[in-house]
C-alpha positions as CSV (number, residue, x, y, z in Angstrom):
1,M,47.1,145.4,81.2
2,K,48.4,142.8,83.7
3,V,51.5,143.9,85.7
4,F,54.1,141.6,87.2
5,F,57.0,142.7,89.2
6,L,60.0,140.8,88.0
7,A,63.5,142.4,88.9
8,L,65.6,143.4,85.8
9,V,65.4,140.3,83.9
10,L,66.9,139.0,80.9
11,L,63.5,138.1,79.3
12,C,64.1,135.4,76.9
13,F,61.2,134.8,74.7
14,C,60.9,131.9,72.5
15,C,58.7,130.2,70.1
16,I,55.6,132.2,69.6
17,T,53.1,129.6,68.3
18,T,50.0,130.7,66.6
19,N,47.1,128.5,67.4
20,A,43.6,128.3,66.1
21,Q,40.7,125.9,66.1
22,G,41.3,124.7,62.6
23,T,44.0,125.0,60.1
24,F,45.1,128.6,60.1
25,C,48.8,129.1,59.4
26,P,50.8,132.0,60.9
27,P,51.5,135.1,59.0
28,P,54.8,135.4,57.0
29,N,58.1,135.4,59.0
30,I,56.4,135.9,62.3
31,G,59.1,133.4,63.5
32,F,62.1,135.2,61.8
33,E,62.6,131.9,59.7
34,S,63.8,134.2,56.8
35,G,66.7,135.1,59.0
36,T,65.5,138.7,58.8
37,F,63.1,141.2,60.4
38,N,60.8,141.1,57.3
39,G,57.2,141.8,58.4
40,W,58.3,143.3,61.7
41,S,58.7,147.1,62.8
42,C,61.7,148.0,64.8
43,D,61.9,151.0,67.1
44,T,64.5,152.3,69.4
45,G,65.0,155.2,71.9
46,R,65.2,155.9,75.5
47,V,63.2,155.6,78.7
48,D,62.6,159.0,80.6
49,S,62.7,159.5,84.3
50,L,59.0,158.8,84.6
51,G,59.3,155.4,82.9
52,H,57.7,156.4,79.6
53,L,59.3,155.1,76.4
54,S,60.3,157.5,73.7
55,L,60.8,155.4,70.5
56,I,61.3,156.2,66.8
57,S,61.0,153.8,63.9
58,C,64.3,152.5,62.4
59,Q,66.1,149.7,60.8
60,P,67.0,146.9,62.9
61,A,69.7,148.2,65.3
62,P,72.7,145.9,65.6
63,G,73.2,144.7,69.1
64,R,69.6,145.9,70.1
65,Q,67.5,144.0,67.7
66,T,69.5,141.0,66.7
67,I,68.9,137.9,64.7
68,I,70.0,134.7,66.5
69,D,70.8,131.4,64.5
70,A,72.8,128.3,65.4
71,N,76.0,130.1,64.8
72,Y,75.3,133.0,67.2
73,Y,77.7,133.6,70.1
74,P,77.4,133.0,73.0
75,Q,75.1,130.0,72.4
76,I,74.4,129.9,76.2
77,D,73.2,133.0,78.0
78,P,75.7,134.2,80.5
79,F,73.4,134.9,83.3
80,G,70.7,132.2,83.0
81,K,72.9,129.4,81.3
82,F,70.1,128.7,79.0
83,P,70.3,128.6,75.1
84,T,70.2,131.8,73.3
85,L,68.4,130.1,70.3
86,C,64.9,129.0,71.1
87,P,64.9,125.2,71.7
88,Y,61.2,124.7,71.0
89,G,61.6,124.7,67.3
90,G,62.7,126.8,64.4
91,S,66.1,127.9,63.2
92,H,66.1,131.6,64.2
93,S,65.3,133.8,67.3
94,I,65.9,137.4,67.8
95,K,67.5,139.3,70.8
96,L,65.8,142.4,72.0
97,G,68.1,144.7,74.0
98,N,71.4,144.1,75.3
99,Q,73.6,144.2,78.4
100,D,74.4,148.0,78.0
101,T,72.6,150.5,80.1
102,S,72.2,154.3,79.7
103,K,68.4,154.4,79.8
104,R,68.0,152.7,76.5
105,A,64.7,151.1,75.3
106,E,63.7,149.0,72.1
107,S,60.8,147.3,70.7
108,I,59.6,145.2,67.9
109,S,56.0,144.8,66.6
110,Y,54.1,142.8,64.1
111,T,50.7,143.8,62.5
112,F,48.5,141.0,60.9
113,T,45.0,140.0,60.3
114,V,43.5,137.1,62.2
115,P,42.1,134.8,59.7
116,E,38.4,134.8,59.0
117,G,36.6,132.2,60.9
118,A,39.5,131.8,63.5
119,N,37.2,132.8,66.4
120,K,39.5,130.6,68.7
121,Y,42.9,131.9,68.1
122,S,46.0,132.3,70.2
123,I,49.7,133.0,70.2
124,T,52.0,131.1,72.6
125,F,55.4,132.6,73.3
126,Y,58.1,130.9,75.3
127,Y,60.3,133.1,77.4
128,A,63.2,132.9,79.8
129,V,64.2,135.8,81.9
130,V,67.2,137.2,83.6
131,I,66.7,140.2,85.8
132,Q,68.8,142.7,87.6
133,N,66.8,144.1,90.6
134,P,68.2,147.5,91.6
135,P,66.7,149.3,94.7
136,H,64.4,151.6,92.7
137,L,60.8,152.6,92.7
138,N,58.7,150.5,90.5
139,F,58.3,152.9,87.6
140,Q,62.1,153.3,87.7
141,Q,62.8,149.7,87.2
142,P,63.9,147.8,84.1
143,R,61.0,146.0,82.5
144,F,59.6,143.9,79.6
145,T,56.2,144.5,78.3
146,V,53.9,142.6,75.9
147,K,51.2,144.7,74.4
148,T,48.3,143.6,72.2
149,Y,46.1,146.0,70.2
150,N,42.9,145.4,68.2
151,L,43.6,148.0,65.5
152,T,40.3,147.4,63.7
153,D,38.1,148.4,66.7
154,N,40.9,150.7,68.1
155,T,41.1,148.9,71.4
156,F,43.8,147.7,73.7
157,I,43.4,143.9,74.5
158,T,44.0,143.9,78.3
159,C,43.7,140.2,78.7
160,S,46.5,139.5,76.3
161,S,49.0,142.1,77.5
162,F,51.6,141.7,80.1
163,D,54.1,144.0,82.0
164,F,57.0,142.4,83.7
165,I,58.8,144.7,86.3
166,A,61.8,143.9,88.4
167,S,61.2,143.4,92.0
168,D,62.1,141.5,95.2
169,T,59.4,138.9,94.7
170,L,60.8,137.1,91.6
171,S,61.8,134.0,93.5
172,Q,58.1,133.4,94.1
173,S,57.5,133.3,90.5
174,G,60.1,130.6,89.6
175,F,63.1,132.9,89.3
176,K,66.6,131.9,90.5
177,H,69.6,133.8,91.4
178,S,72.3,134.0,88.8
179,D,76.0,133.0,89.9
180,T,77.4,135.3,87.2
181,V,79.5,138.2,88.5
182,L,79.0,141.4,86.5
183,N,82.2,143.4,85.9
184,K,83.8,141.8,88.9
185,R,81.1,143.0,91.2
186,R,77.4,142.5,91.8
187,P,75.7,145.9,91.6
188,A,72.3,144.5,91.8
189,T,70.9,141.1,92.3
190,V,70.6,139.2,89.1
191,Y,67.6,136.7,88.7
192,Y,66.9,134.4,85.8
193,K,64.0,132.2,84.7
194,D,64.6,129.3,82.3
195,W,62.3,129.0,79.2
196,A,58.7,129.0,80.0
197,P,55.5,129.4,77.9
198,A,52.8,132.1,77.8
199,T,49.9,132.6,75.7
200,I,48.2,135.6,74.1
201,N,44.5,134.9,73.6
202,L,43.0,136.5,70.5
203,Q,39.7,134.9,70.9
204,G,36.8,136.8,69.1
205,C,39.3,138.7,66.8
206,A,38.6,136.7,63.6
207,G,39.1,139.1,60.6
208,K,40.4,141.8,62.8
209,Q,43.8,143.6,62.3
210,V,45.9,142.8,65.4
211,K,49.1,144.4,66.5
212,L,51.7,142.6,68.8
213,E,54.5,144.7,70.5
214,F,57.4,143.6,72.7
215,A,59.4,146.1,74.3
216,T,62.4,146.2,76.8
217,N,63.9,149.0,78.7
218,D,66.6,149.8,81.1
219,C,66.1,151.5,84.5
220,T,65.2,155.1,84.4
221,L,68.4,156.1,86.2
222,G,70.6,154.5,83.6
223,G,72.5,152.0,85.6
224,H,70.7,148.6,85.0
225,F,69.8,146.8,81.9
226,G,67.2,144.4,80.4
227,Y,67.0,142.4,77.2
228,A,64.9,139.5,75.7
229,Y,64.9,136.6,73.2
230,L,62.0,136.0,71.0
231,D,60.9,133.2,68.4
232,V,57.6,132.3,66.8
233,A,56.9,128.8,65.6
234,E,55.8,128.9,62.1
235,D,53.7,125.8,61.7
236,C,50.0,125.2,61.1
237,S,49.3,122.5,63.6
238,S,46.4,122.4,66.0
239,P,46.9,124.1,69.4
240,I,46.4,120.7,71.0
241,V,49.1,118.3,70.2
242,G,48.9,114.6,69.8
243,N,45.4,114.2,68.6
244,S,46.4,111.8,65.9
245,Y,47.6,108.2,66.6
246,C,48.6,105.3,64.4
247,S,46.9,101.9,64.6
248,T,49.8,100.2,66.0
249,Q,50.1,102.4,69.0
250,T,48.8,101.2,72.4
251,S,48.5,104.6,74.0
252,M,48.3,108.3,73.1
253,A,48.6,111.7,74.8
254,L,46.8,115.0,74.2
255,T,48.9,118.0,75.2
256,A,47.3,121.5,75.6
257,P,49.2,124.7,75.0
258,G,51.6,125.7,77.8
259,G,51.5,128.8,80.0
260,Y,48.4,128.1,82.1
261,G,48.1,127.5,85.7
262,N,45.3,124.8,85.6
263,Y,44.1,122.5,82.9
264,K,40.8,120.5,82.9
265,W,39.8,118.0,80.1
266,Y,36.1,117.3,79.5
267,T,33.8,115.5,77.2
268,P,33.0,118.0,74.3
269,D,29.7,119.1,76.0
270,L,31.7,120.1,79.1
271,S,29.5,117.7,81.1
272,Q,32.0,115.2,82.4
273,L,35.5,115.8,83.7
274,V,38.0,113.3,82.5
275,H,41.3,114.5,83.4
276,V,43.2,117.2,85.3
277,G,46.7,118.4,83.8
278,Q,48.2,119.7,80.8
279,V,49.0,116.3,79.3
280,Y,46.0,113.8,79.0
281,S,47.3,110.2,78.6
282,I,44.9,107.8,77.1
283,S,45.4,103.9,77.0
284,P,44.3,102.4,74.8
285,P,43.5,105.2,72.4
286,P,40.0,106.2,72.0
287,E,37.9,105.5,68.8
288,D,38.5,107.5,65.7
289,G,36.5,110.8,65.9
290,T,36.3,110.9,69.7
291,K,36.2,114.7,70.9
292,Y,37.5,116.4,73.8
293,A,37.5,119.9,75.3
294,V,40.1,121.5,77.8
295,I,39.4,124.4,79.9
296,M,42.8,126.3,80.7
297,E,42.8,128.7,83.6
298,P,45.7,131.2,83.5
299,F,48.0,132.0,86.3
300,E,46.8,134.9,88.2
301,G,47.3,138.2,86.3
302,Y,48.7,136.3,83.2
303,G,45.8,136.2,80.8
304,C,42.3,134.8,80.6
305,R,40.4,131.5,80.6
306,E,40.3,129.7,77.3
307,T,38.5,126.6,76.1
308,L,39.9,124.5,73.2
309,Y,38.5,121.5,71.5
310,T,40.0,118.7,69.5
311,T,39.0,115.5,67.6
312,V,41.0,112.3,67.9
313,S,41.9,110.7,64.5
314,E,43.3,107.2,63.9
315,N,45.9,106.8,61.2
316,K,46.5,103.3,59.5
317,A,50.2,104.2,58.8
318,A,53.0,102.0,60.3
319,F,54.7,103.6,63.3
320,I,57.6,101.9,64.8
321,F,59.6,103.6,67.5
322,K,62.3,101.9,69.5
323,T,64.9,103.2,72.0
324,A,67.7,101.7,73.8
325,D,66.9,100.7,77.4
326,T,70.2,101.9,79.0
327,L,73.2,103.9,77.7
328,W,76.4,104.2,79.5
329,G,78.9,107.1,79.3
330,C,81.9,108.6,81.0
331,E,82.0,111.7,83.3
332,K,83.9,114.0,80.8
333,T,82.3,112.8,77.5
334,G,78.8,111.9,78.6
335,V,76.2,110.1,76.5
336,D,74.9,111.1,73.1
337,L,71.1,110.6,72.7
338,T,71.2,111.8,69.1
339,L,73.1,108.8,67.8
340,P,71.3,106.6,65.3
341,S,72.1,103.5,67.5
342,V,70.0,104.9,70.2
343,T,66.8,104.6,68.0
344,A,67.9,101.7,65.8
345,G,65.0,99.6,64.4
346,S,62.6,102.6,64.3
347,S,60.8,103.9,61.2
348,S,62.9,106.0,59.0
349,D,60.7,109.1,58.7
350,L,60.6,110.1,62.3
351,Q,61.3,113.6,63.6
352,L,63.0,113.3,67.0
353,S,63.2,115.7,69.9
354,Y,64.5,115.3,73.3
355,F,63.1,116.1,76.9
356,T,63.7,115.8,80.6
357,D,60.0,114.6,81.4
358,M,57.9,111.8,80.2
359,Y,55.2,114.2,78.6
360,G,57.6,116.0,76.4
361,L,57.2,119.5,78.0
362,N,60.6,120.3,79.0
363,Y,63.3,120.3,76.4
364,L,66.6,118.8,76.9
365,Y,69.0,121.5,75.7
366,K,72.1,119.4,74.9
367,P,71.0,115.8,74.1
368,Q,74.4,115.4,72.3
369,K,76.3,115.4,75.7
370,I,74.5,114.2,78.9
371,L,76.7,114.5,81.7
372,T,74.2,113.6,84.5
373,S,72.7,110.1,85.1
374,G,69.0,109.9,84.9
375,T,66.0,109.0,82.8
376,Y,65.6,111.2,79.6
377,Y,62.8,111.0,77.0
378,I,62.8,111.0,73.2
379,K,59.7,112.1,71.4
380,A,59.1,110.8,67.9
381,V,56.7,112.2,65.3
382,N,56.0,110.7,62.0
383,R,54.6,112.2,58.8
384,E,51.1,111.4,59.7
385,G,51.5,113.3,63.1
386,C,51.6,110.2,65.3
387,I,53.6,110.8,68.5
388,S,55.3,108.5,71.0
389,V,57.6,109.4,73.8
390,Q,60.0,106.7,75.1
391,P,62.3,106.7,78.1
392,V,66.1,106.1,78.0
393,N,68.1,105.4,81.1
394,V,71.5,107.2,81.0
395,V,74.3,106.0,83.4
396,V,77.2,108.4,83.5
397,A,79.8,106.8,85.7
398,N,83.6,106.3,85.8
399,P,84.6,103.4,88.0
400,V,84.6,104.3,91.7
401,I,87.9,103.8,93.4
402,T,87.8,104.7,97.2
403,V,91.4,104.1,98.4
404,V,92.4,103.4,102.0
405,D,96.1,103.8,102.4
406,P,97.4,100.5,104.0
407,P,99.1,100.4,107.4
408,S,102.9,100.6,107.4
409,V,104.8,97.4,107.4
410,T,108.4,96.3,107.7
411,Y,110.1,94.1,105.1
412,P,109.9,91.2,104.5
413,V,106.1,91.9,105.0
414,T,104.7,93.5,101.8
415,V,101.5,95.2,100.7
416,D,98.8,94.0,98.3
417,L,97.7,97.1,96.3
418,S,94.5,95.2,95.4
419,S,93.4,95.1,99.0
420,T,93.5,98.9,99.4
421,F,90.0,99.4,97.8
422,T,86.8,97.7,97.1
423,R,86.7,96.1,93.4
424,Q,83.5,96.7,91.2
425,N,82.4,93.7,89.2
426,N,82.1,95.9,85.9
427,A,85.8,97.1,86.1
428,V,89.1,95.9,85.2
429,Y,92.0,97.2,87.4
430,E,95.7,97.9,86.7
431,Y,98.6,99.2,88.8
432,F,101.0,101.7,88.0
433,K,104.2,103.6,89.3
434,D,103.2,106.8,87.7
435,A,100.0,109.1,87.5
436,A,100.0,108.8,83.8
437,A,99.6,105.1,84.1
438,T,102.4,104.2,81.6
439,N,104.8,102.4,84.1
440,I,103.1,99.2,85.2
441,V,103.7,97.5,88.5
442,A,104.7,93.9,87.8
443,D,103.8,92.4,91.1
444,Y,101.1,94.5,92.6
445,Q,100.3,91.9,95.3
446,H,103.7,92.1,96.9
447,I,104.8,95.7,97.1
448,A,108.0,96.0,99.0
449,H,109.1,99.6,98.8
450,S,107.6,102.8,100.0
451,G,106.0,105.2,97.5
452,T,102.9,106.4,95.7
453,Y,101.3,103.9,93.4
454,Y,98.4,104.3,91.1
455,I,95.3,102.2,90.6
456,K,93.6,102.4,87.2
457,G,90.1,101.2,86.8
458,T,88.4,100.8,83.5
459,N,84.7,99.9,83.1
460,K,82.7,98.3,80.2
461,S,82.2,101.7,78.7
462,G,85.9,102.6,78.5
463,C,85.7,105.0,81.3
464,I,88.8,105.4,83.3
465,T,89.6,106.3,86.9
466,I,93.0,106.6,88.3
467,K,93.6,107.0,92.1
468,P,96.8,107.1,94.1
469,V,97.6,105.0,97.1
470,N,100.4,105.7,99.5
471,V,102.5,102.8,100.7
472,T,105.1,102.8,103.6
473,V,107.3,99.7,103.9
474,F,110.2,100.1,106.4
475,P,113.3,98.6,104.9
476,P,115.2,95.8,106.6
477,P,118.6,96.4,108.2
478,P,121.6,96.1,105.7
479,P,123.0,92.5,105.2
480,V,125.9,91.6,107.5
481,V,128.9,89.8,106.1
482,K,131.2,87.9,108.7
483,A,134.1,85.7,108.5
484,A,136.3,84.0,111.2
485,N,139.8,85.8,111.7
486,T,141.7,82.5,111.7
487,F,141.5,79.2,110.2
488,T,143.7,76.0,110.2
489,P,143.6,74.0,106.9
490,N,145.2,70.9,108.3
491,N,142.7,68.3,107.2
492,D,141.5,67.6,110.7
493,G,138.0,68.4,109.9
494,I,137.9,71.3,112.1
495,N,138.1,74.9,110.6
496,D,139.8,73.6,107.5
497,Y,138.2,76.1,105.4
498,F,137.8,80.0,105.1
499,S,134.1,80.9,104.5
500,L,131.8,83.9,104.9
501,T,128.3,84.1,106.4
502,I,125.8,86.5,105.2
503,T,123.0,87.6,107.6
504,G,119.9,89.5,106.2
505,F,118.9,90.4,102.6
506,G,122.1,90.0,100.8
507,S,123.5,87.8,98.0
508,F,127.0,86.5,97.3
509,G,129.0,88.0,94.4
510,S,132.6,87.1,94.8
511,V,135.4,87.0,97.3
512,R,139.1,87.6,96.6
513,I,142.0,86.9,99.1
514,Y,145.4,88.7,98.8
515,N,148.7,87.9,100.6
516,R,150.6,90.5,102.5
517,Y,152.3,91.4,99.1
518,G,149.0,92.1,97.5
519,Q,149.2,89.0,95.4
520,L,145.8,87.4,94.5
521,T,145.8,84.1,96.3
522,F,142.3,82.9,95.9
523,E,139.1,84.0,94.1
524,S,135.5,82.5,94.1
525,K,132.3,83.6,92.6
526,S,130.3,80.9,94.4
527,Q,129.6,80.9,98.1
528,D,129.9,77.0,97.9
529,I,133.6,77.2,96.7
530,L,135.7,77.7,99.8
531,W,139.4,78.4,100.3
532,D,141.2,75.5,101.6
533,G,144.5,77.3,102.4
534,K,146.3,76.4,99.1
535,F,147.9,78.5,96.5
536,R,148.4,77.1,93.0
537,G,147.8,73.7,94.5
538,L,150.3,73.9,97.2
539,P,149.8,74.8,100.8
540,A,149.9,78.5,101.2
541,A,152.3,80.0,103.8
542,T,151.1,80.8,107.3
543,G,150.5,84.3,107.9
544,T,147.8,87.1,107.6
545,Y,145.8,87.5,104.4
546,Y,143.2,90.1,103.3
547,W,140.0,89.3,101.9
548,I,137.5,91.4,99.9
549,F,133.9,90.4,99.5
550,E,131.4,92.0,96.9
551,G,127.7,91.1,96.8
552,T,124.3,92.6,96.5
553,N,121.8,94.2,98.9
554,T,118.8,92.3,97.6
555,Y,116.2,94.8,99.1
556,Y,117.7,97.9,97.5
557,N,119.5,96.0,94.7
558,T,122.7,97.8,95.5
559,K,126.3,96.8,95.7
560,V,127.7,95.5,98.9
561,T,131.5,95.5,99.7
562,E,133.1,94.2,102.8
563,S,136.7,93.3,103.7
564,G,138.8,91.9,106.7
565,F,141.9,90.0,107.6
566,I,142.3,86.2,108.1
567,T,145.2,84.5,109.8
568,L,146.3,81.2,108.3
569,L,147.7,78.8,110.9
570,R,149.1,75.2,110.5
């Protein structure tokens, strides 16, 4: 049995796919698609101080052997931030173990007979792992094991068994540190690994009874946990995907099962190497009936070499698959790749799936809400098995508004808000007095008062950005109202009228003149109508009069009142 030191991981298995060279369907409910553990045996118990498991057969234990469907909570694992439901197909997964500790152990097993004639037969499981790595001895660590038994021959299939143990070397195997804080503290480093495939090779087991066993256990000291997720793909497809193409396709891609370290494609007699890599893209497609072989070398300690064969077949069915070139979205709402408009004009019988790579190997977990710009890929499969993978460019961007506060000015110099940032051609801009963008600025090019204003940018996708800009405008001095203290209305053309002068930013409202008895002698609401020294059409008496001016400070739009004395002489 291969031993791998992992550090307590949340082992998340997913999608175990039964593969055989020929059409051999998997045994019933190996993928939990009935929503039950029918066909599976469940055991629970404890791990002793030496790392041995003591298990007894039982009914599925809630919280330790749990069915997961689309309604399961949480949908995202708290440590690895990956889906708890297998993303590689099927509507059910299971959770093995939990976050509790106390030296618990649990397992599930499935016994079946490999079909007669299935000499090339394998099971591919996809797993993701989250591990807590306490400073224990290896046999004390939390672990996850995969064991395969040939019950017919009473043998243990070493090549198809795995033992994952917590250790400090996890980062070398693709594990990352989890940012999740456990119970407000971090008693041991937590590692996780996103979904990845592994394969159990049952070559030479045709007609034999085989038992698969998956187990998890806490650390032997009782302080650290381990659990897993598992699913099995219940399909009858060939282990090599993509060997059927439609006559309208200009290229095709053969995809070997995942979980191996190296792939080499050959002609069927293994005499000529044609490609290296898990996916073999061929353009134009080869002739109908062309055969290929692929030799798959495992990662060190992760199984055995396997050779698979496939035959390419051409299908005359129509296959139309179109995707939008570029989709635009906003930072909060993102882009939904699953909308029908994204694949408008395609054939109606397509099964779609979503990926982050052009070969369709890495699933996109949330295609309904893409929040990061980039190129994503949609894989279409029709009823005849023809496959096409098309790219879609996603641009998630709100308008960029980088504001530089303008230098301070003194009125009557004003500030143009549109000059405080660089405009983008695909955005429309508006200017407001409030952060909610409800009180619009009428004349944004001539801001005369200090304050915080707000620039709102809206792009073609309806995405909105609002940014503040701070404006400082020093006010002008208050208006000055002056009048002569004497005037001589004798019609000599010199100083015949009483008038006021307004200096600065002020406007005339009215002027009233009173005699010494408080009697209103003159009133004007126009700066052009001056007092000529008469009262009721007759020359007013010489003496001192009192004037009151009312106007407006045109900068602040406030009332201005001034007063003074004027002496009338004749």
